[in-house]
N, C-alpha and C positions, 0 to 999 in steps of 0.2 A: 676666840671661839674654838680654834683647833685644840688649844691646850685644855679647855674645858671638856671637849669631846673625848680627848685622850684619857683624862682623869676619870670620866664617867665610865668609859669602856673598861678601864683597869679595875675600877671599883666593882663592876659587875662580874668580872672574871674571878676576883678573889673570893667570891661567895661560894665557890665549890672547888674541890681539888681535882676536878675532872680535866682541866686543861693546864698542862705544865707550863709555868712561866719562869724561865731561868733566873731572871732578875729578882724574883720574889721568893725563891726557894729558901727554906730554912737551912741553917747551918748545922745539920745533924746527919748521922750516918745514913739513915733511911732516905733522906732527901738527896744527899750526894750520890747515893747508889742508884736511885731511880733516874736522876738526871744523867748520870754517866751512861746508863743503859740506853736511854732515848737518844742522846747525842751520838753515841757510837753507831747506832743504826743509820742515822743520816750520814755520818762519815763514811760508812761502808757503801751506801748508795752513791755518794758523791765520787767515789773512786772510778766509776765507769759511766760517768754522766756527760762527758764532754760532747757538745754539739747536739744533745738529744732534747726532744720535747718531753717534758716530765709533768705528770699529774700527782700532786700531793693532796689526796682526798681525805677529808677530816684533818685539816692541817693545824687546828688549834690556834695557839697564839702566834704561829708563823715563824718561829726561830729556825725550824728545820727547812722551811721553804727558802729562807734567805741563804742558808748554808748551801743548798742545792744550786741556787742561782749564782752564787759567788764561786762555786766549783767549776763553772763553765758550761752549764746547761744552756741550750739555745733558747728555751722557753720553760718557765715553771708556772703552771696554773694551779693555784692553791685554793682549795674549796673547804668551807666549813658552814655548818648549819647556823651557828651562832653569829648574829650581827655584832655582838660585843667582841667576840674573838677576832672577827675580820677587821673591825675598827682598830683594835689593839695592834693587830699585825701590820696594818697599813701605817700606823703611827710609829711603830718601834722596829719593824723588820722589813721595810721597803728596800728593794734592791733592783738593779737593772735587769729587765727580762722576767721579773716576778710579778704575777697578776693575782691579786686576792679577790675571791668571789664568794659572796654569801649565797649558798644553795644547799639543797637537800642532796646528800651523797647518793641516795637510792634513786634519785630522779635526774641527776645531773646529765646534761647533754653538752656536746662540743662539736663544732663543725669539722675538726681534724682529729685524727687518731694520734695517740702518744706512743713514744718509744718505751717509756718506763712509767710505772705507777707505784706509789708508796702509800701505805695506809696503816698506821700503827695504833693499836688499841682502839679499834673501830667496831668490828663485827659483833662484839659482845653487847654493844649498845643498840643494835638494830633489831627490830622485830622480825625482819626477813633477811638474814645474812646471805642466803643463796641468791636472792634477787640483787643484792648489792654486788656480789662477785660476778654475776652475769653481766651487770652493767660495766664493771671494770674490764671484763673480757672484751666487750664490744668497743670500749674506748681505746684499746691497745691495738697496735699493728700486729699482724701475725709474727710470732717470734719475739714480741715485746716482753719485757720483764716486769714482774710484780713482786714487791716486797711487803710483807704484812707481819703483824704480831698480834697476839691475843693472850690474855691470862688463862691459865689452865686451872681446872678444879673449881670448887664452889666459891665464887666471889660475890654472889648476889646478896649474901648476908651483910657484908661490910659495905657494899656499894649498891644502893637501890637503882642506880642508872644502868646496871648490868641486867640483861634479860635472859642470858644463856649460861649454861655450864658446859665447858668444852674439855675434851681430851684430845690428844694429838691425832688419833685416828679419825675423829670427827672433823678436824680441821683439814686433814688430807682428803677426806671424802668430799667435803664442800668444794675444795679447789678442783679436784678431778671432775666433779659434776658440772662445774662452770667452764671446763675446758682448759685447765692449767696442768702442766707437768711440774711437780716439785723437783727442784734441783738441790737445795740445801735446806737444813733446818737445825735449830739448836734451842736449848732451854737456858734462859737467863734467870737465875734464882733471885727472888726478892720477896719481901714480906714486911709486915708491920708488927713489931713486938708491942707488948703492953705499953711501955713508956712512949713508943712512937705514936701509938693511937691517941694517948692522952695529950701529947704535944700537938698533934695534927688537929685534934678537935678544938684546941684553943685557937689555932691558926685559921681554921675553917669552921666556925661555929654553926653555920647553917647546914653542914653535913652531919651534925649530931642527930641521932634519932630522937623523936619525941618520946614521952613516957609511954604512950600507947604503942608506938612502933617497937619500943624496947621490951615491954613486958606483956603486951596483949596480942602479939603476933608470933607465928612460928619463926619467921625470919629473926625477930628480936631475940628469942630464946636461943636460937642457934648462934647468934652473934655473941650473946653473953657466955654461952658454953665455950666457944672458941677463945674468947678473951680470958676466961678463968682457967680452963683446963688445957688449952693448947698453947697458951702464952702469947697469943696474938693471932695474926691472920696471914698465913703463907699465901703468896700470890706469884707463883712462877710464871715468867713471861715467855711464850713460845714464839720464836722468830722463824719465818719461812720465806724463802726466795723461790719463785716459780717462774715458768715461762709459758706464755700464751700459745696454745696449739692453733691449728688452722680454724677457720670459721666454723666448720662442723664440730659441734661439741662432742666430747667423749661420752660414750654410753656407760 
């Protein structure tokens, strides 16, 4: 039964490219590059994690949560909205001190505060990013650290699961409004060229737009425009490390 559950969860996860699964990544330049970007973020977080209580919110398939647990965290609470993602994480990335929980990131509660939180490629998927960041703030101890990332620019054309278009100043303003002080930031350049898009649509067929979506919506025409005239879809990833201020939020 466990093996059947694992296969079922894995099958559900492969229907969308929204959750990165290292064991299932294609062997092409775009896939290797995006995997390297994601893994490097967790490696950076792991360098200062010894003995800390860590929240990995929107943990996806769980590979990064396992990395944090093995790096010496006292506790890792890994949260994702998808039951299939959590089932996959429990089957493939279980580790001592790592607890996987299926919950809504915008509503998640925990009896204790965390020393560190990480959340990569999350806020663009949320209807209320400010509400999510307020919650992360409340879940951290004063002075706790938060690492996040978000694609910049217009990505809603290629990804219907994205609800927002961000620039760096908007990200900084959201963090400041939630009571965080930005300490470091950087831009990791990534994107899908035409050949990458065609290859990925074969790998993730349910991500392909329908005829109506492609030709009868503004989003579809913008997607076609970018595919033809821009050579693909640039999607630079903005990484930010911030520190939680005191309980009183910054005005």
